[in-house]
N, C-alpha and C positions, 0 to 999 in steps of 0.2 A: 364564483357561485360556481355552480356546476349547468356541465352542460347538456345541451337536449336529451346527446344520446346516451353517455352516463346515464343519466334518470330514467329511459330510457330498457336501454338494459340491467341492469335493476328491480323498474316494477317487475320483468320477462318473469322473473326470479321466484319458483315457487318458498314455504313457508319452511321447505321440508330442507332444500337444495338449501338454503342457507344455513342454515347450523354446519351442511355440510364443511359449504364454504365455510365460517369463520373459523373451526375447525381445523381444518386442511388446508386454507391456504386466506392466512386474513389478508394480504394486502394484496389483493382483486379487491378488497372490500375500501376504495380509497377511491376521490374524486377527482376528476382532471385536471384539476389547480391547485395550485398552492396559498393555502391563505390565512389570516389569523382563525380560522374554525379549522375543529377537527375535525382529518382527511383520509381517516382509515377505523377502520374495526380491532383491531386487533386480536378481539377474547370476549364473551359475552355468554349467560345463561339470562336466558330471555322463559317467561313462563309465561303460565297459556293462561293465570289463575282461575275462578272455580266456573266461566262461562263463557270458555273459549278471547282470545288473542286478536286485534284483525287486528291487531296495529302492534305486528311483532320484530316486523325489517328494525336491523341493532344500525343498522345505514342508514334513517329518513332523520337522525340524531346528527346525522354532516352539517359540513359549507353550514351559509349564514340560517339567521334565527329568517324565521317566516311572518311581516307582518299582517297579511290575511288571511282572512279563511280559506275563503281561494283557492293557496297554495301553501295552508297547514301540511307542512309532516312533522310525525317522530312516533318516537320506540314506545311502545308503554314495555312495560319495562316486566310486569307480572306478580306484580309481588316483594312482599319478605324474602329472603333470600335471590335473589334474582340483582342482576349486572347486566353492564357490559365497563370494554378499558379501548378509550378509545387515540388512539396518538396525532399527536399538534401535525407530525411533520416537522420531519426533521432544519425548516429551516424558521419556524415557527411556533417551534416550541412554549409556553408559558415561564416567563421570568421572571424576578422576586423581582419588581419596583416599587415607586413606593406608589402607597394606596393600593387598590385591591387588583389583583393579578388574571386571578381569571372573573367569567362568567357563565354562569351554568342559566339556559332559559328554565323552565318545565315548566308548559305550557296549565299550570295552575287553574282560575276562572274566567281565562279565556273562553271566547266560547258554550260561557256557560259551565265551566269546568267544576272538578274539582282541585285546590291549591294539595299538593301529595311531596314529601320527607323524606328524603337520602342524606345519605353520608361519601365527600367526595374527598377523594383518597391523590395523591403526587407521588409519582417516579419518576423517575428518568432511567429506568430503563421496564421492559417489560413482565420480567419477573413477580408472580403472585405477592412471592415473599419480599419486599421492595418500595410497596408502595405506604407511603406516612400518611397518615389520617388529616383533611384540612379543619376541614367543620360538616355542619351539617347542615341542610338551603330549602327549599322550595318554592318553585313562583322559580323571579328573575333577583332570582342574589348570584350577589358577590362574594369573592372572595380575596385575602389579603392569606399566601404561601409562608413565608416567612418565619410563622410560627411555625412548623414545619424542621426548618433546617434547610430543607433542599433553595437550591439558588438559579436550575431550569426546570424544568418535569418538561418530558416528550410525552410521557402518558398519565391520564387519566381515566382513575377507574369512578366510577359512581355506582353503589349501590341500594334496591330500592330497603326501603321500610316503611314502608303505605299498606294499606289492608283496608281503607275506606271506598277503595270501587273495585273491592275482587271480581264482583260479584255483575258487575259489567265487562262489556265486548273492547273494557280500557282498560286493564286492571293494573294496578298500581302506577307510579311515578311516568307521569307522559315526558321527553328528553326530549328537547325540537335543536337545539345544537349550544354549545361548550366553543368561547372565543378566549383565545390570547390575550388578552386590552395592552396589552405593549410589545406585540407582535408593528415591526413598522408597516405592514398592508392597513392596523387595523383599523378601518374611516373613523374619525374621532366628527366626535359629537358638537353638540353648539359647542365655539366659543363664549369664550366672556359672561357664563349663565349665572347671574343674583340674583337672591334672595336680599328683601326683606321688612318686617315689620312696615303695612299703613292700618288708619283709624276703619276700615272696614274688612284686613285679615292680613293675604301676606302673594306681596309681587316678585311675580323673578321676567325676568328682560336675559336675552343672550344678542348675541349679534350675528345677523343671516347668513344668509349662504347665494347664492345666487343659483348654485347645485340644486339645492336642497327646494322639495318637494312638497312634503307633510315631516309635522311634527307635532310628533309625542310625548302628552305630559305626564306621570303617574308622581304614587306620592306614598309616602309610608311614615312610619314611626322610628325607625331606624335606618342606619345611612348602607346596611348591606342588604339587606331585601323588598322590593319588590314587587302589589299580580302583578305576573299576567296583562292584564288588560288595562290599556292606559285609560287613567279616567277624563281627562281629553283630549283632541282632534286637532291642529289648530292649520291652518291653507296658511303662505307667505302670502301677504308681507307681514304677516304676525308672525310676532317673532318678542311675548308678551306674554305674558296669561296673570291676571289677582285671582284668587282665589280666593272670596269670599266667603266658603266653609268649611272651610282645614280641620283636619281629621280630628283632632285633641287637643288640650293643652299642652306643654310640652314637647320634645322636641321635635320638628316636622322633618322631614328631609324630602326636597321632587329629582325627579329623578328626570331631562326632555332630551329624548332621541330625535338627530334625523333624519329622515327615509327619501331614500333613493331606491323609487321602483314595489320589488319584496325586501328590500333591506333596510334595516336600524341598525347606523352607526352606537359605536361604541354609547356608553351613557356620560353623558354631564349632570355633573352630582350637584349640590346646593342643600346648606342646610341652615336650618335656623334653629335658635337652643331656645327648651326651656326649663321652670325651677319650681318644687315644690319645697314650701316652706313646714315643718309639724310643727300644727299647734299648738296639743295638745295631744301623748299619747299615754296618759299616762292619770285618768283621768272619768270615773265615769260619769255623766251631768245627769237631776235628770228634772226639765225643763217640764210648769204647765204652776196646776195652783190645787192639785188632790196630793194627799198625801194615800199610797199603797206601799202594807207592808211588805209585800213581798218581792217587789222591787231591790235590784241591789238599789236604788238610793232609795229611802222609801220617802223620802221631803221631799216639795220642790222647789224653787223660784221659776218663778213666771217670766226671767230671761238671762242668760248671762254673760259675760264677755270677756274679751282676752285682746289684746296687746299684740299688733303686729308690727313688725322694724320691716318697714320695704327701703332696702339699698338703692332704689332707683325709680325713680315711674316706672307700671306697666307701660312696657311694649307689645302694639296690636291690636285687634278691639274684645278678647272675653280673656279671666281666668274659670279657675273651673276648684271648684272646694268640693270635695270629700269629705264622708267620715263615716262613721256604722251609726244607724239609728239603730231602733224600737221603739213600735206599735203609731208611731207616726197620723194620726189617719184623718189630718188638715192640711189640703193643699193652700191652704192663708197661714199660716206661721212660715215667721217671719225669719232672709237674715238680712240686717246692717252691717251698714261700712261708711264710718262717719257718720254717727244719723241717716242717713240713705238707704231705699233699697237696695239688695243686691239678688230680690228675689223670693223662692221658696223658701224651705226646709225641705232636702227628696220628701218621698209621702214615701209606707210600707208600710202598710194596716196591722199587720201578723206579730204577737210579740216573740216575737223573733227578732234578734241584731239579724241584718243582713247591712253591706256596703253600699254606701249608694254616692251618685254627682247629682253635681247641678251647676252646667251655665253658663255667665252674669258678664253683660257689658264690666268695663270694668273701668269705668270714668267717673266713681266716689272715687277709689284706693288713690292713694298723694305717697311719696316718697318722705322717707321719715318713719313715723308713729300712726297706724291706723287701729280705729276699735271693731272690730267682730264683734257684731252681738248674735245671740238668737234668743228669739223671740216668739212666747206661748202665743196660737190665740185662737177664740171660737167657729169654730163651727158657719158663722156670717164671715169672721177675719175682722174681727174688734178683741180691744183688750180689756171689753166687760163682762161679759156674761161667762159662760162657762167652759177654760182656758183646755183646751187638748193638753191632753202630759203626753208626753214622754224619754225617753232616755236617749244623748248620744253619747260617742266619745270614736277615740283612734281619726280626727277633727286635720284638715290638709290644706293649704290652700295652693293650687298652679298658679304659673304664672306661666308666661311669654317671655323672658329676653333672657336675661344671665348671671346670677347674681356674686360671678363676679365682678362685674363694673360698678364698684364703689366709689359714691362721690367723692372727692380731691376733698382736705384739709381746708375747702381757704379761710381766706376772710375778707369783713370787707371793713366799713370805717366813709363817716363822709367828714369834708372839709370845707370848710366858705371860701378857703387861695387851693396851694395844688401840698402845703402846710401841709404831711399828713399827718394826721390824726391819730389818738391813739384807737386802738383795731380794737375788733369788738369780734370772737370769737363763736361762731355761727356748727353752733353745734352738728343738727337735721337740713339736709338739702335746700334750697329756698328757690320759687322761684324768682325774674324780675317784672317786678312789675309795677302800675305806671304809680300808684301811690311813692316807690325807689328814684324818683329824680327830681331838680329842682336846676332848673335855672341857669344857677351865683352863684352855682358853688362844685362839688365835684367828688367823687364816689371814683373808688379804689378797691379791685383784689385785686387778694396776692396768699404765694403760700406763703408760709408758714417758715 
C-alpha cells in the first residue's frame, strides 16, 4: 500500500511535469515500499485522446488494485499508440510459475466504464527491443508468461489498442494495477475454492479466513479474463455462493477474491467444463407442410428427428440448442427430447439465415441414446392447421459436464445364490431402480 505522503507528492505534480519527470528521472515515480504490485514507472507515452485526458498520470497504475469508487485510481493511456513500461521491482519480478503469473486490471466496465484492450509484453530489461509479447487483455486478465520463454520479468510493457473512448475524458485503456502473482508478498485469495453443479445452478464454496472483510465474485466464459465489476459481493460469515443464473451453457469460470480495506487479494479461480455435440452440419431441413420451390429444400416434412448419444447424464440445470433458422414465424414450433418438450424452436421471421439459441431444462435427456425432434406447428401451437414452414441447419447441443467422463463398460447379472450366473453386458448406462432388487437373490457388478 502507498503511504499518504507518497500520494500527496504525486498528486501535487502537474501533467506537464509528469512527462518531464518520466523522461529524465523515471525512478522517482516509485511507490514507497516493496510489494507484488508495479512500483515504478520506467517510461511512458500517454496520449490526450480527442477531448483531453483527465487521467494522464502513469503513477496511478502503481500499487494495489482499487476496489471501490471512492479510491479508484488509474491511468488512461490515451488510445492506440500509447504505452507505459512498469517496473515490478527488484524483489518482486513476475516469475514463470504454475498457471497464471501476472494479473493486469483495466478498469473495464467498473463504475460504468467500457472494457478496452491492450497488448502485454514482458522483459527482464527496460530496453524497448527486449520485450516479448505475452498476449492481449481487457478488464481483469491473467497471463501466463511461459510461452514467451522468459523465466522472470522485472518490466511489464502495456501498449494500448483501444479506440472506443477517444472522445471521452478517459481515452484508451484505463490501467489500474499490475500484480506479480507468484510474489511472496501477494495477498493470497480464498483457500479451497470449489465449484460444482447442482440441479438449479452452480455452487461455489471456500474456506473463510477471520481477517476477510468482503468477498467479490466474478464470472466468465474464459479462464483468463474476468469483468472488472464483481457479479456479487458477500459479507462473512458467508463463504459460499449459489449461482442460479449461469452466464451460458458451456465452460464456466469463477473468480473469488477477499477484500481487506481497499485491497483485493489474488484471485482464487475454479472452473466447470461444458461441451458441445454437433448434431448435424451437413444438411438443410425444411420443416412444415407446404412446398416452396424457391427454398433450398422445397419439399417439407412435418417433423425431423435426430439421434443423440450422451456419454453421461447431463449435469447442471440447463442445456442449449443452437441452430441456424430461416423464416420461423410461430412461437409454438416445438423441440422435443424423447417425446417431452424442451421448448420452442427459436423464432426468426425474415427469410434469411440467422443463428439462434434456445436454453432448456435438461430433465428429459438421459445418458445413452436420445431422440431429438423438431416439430412444425400452426399459429395456435397445434399440428392440425396450416403449419409454419421454416428451414434449419447447423444444429448443435451444448451441455454442462465433460465428455471425457465416459461410463465404464461394466457387466451386470443376477443369481439366487452367490454362484455367478452368465453375465449380460450392458451397452448403455442404466440407473439402479426398484425393479433391480430381490431379497432372495444377489446382484453383481463387475468390470469385464
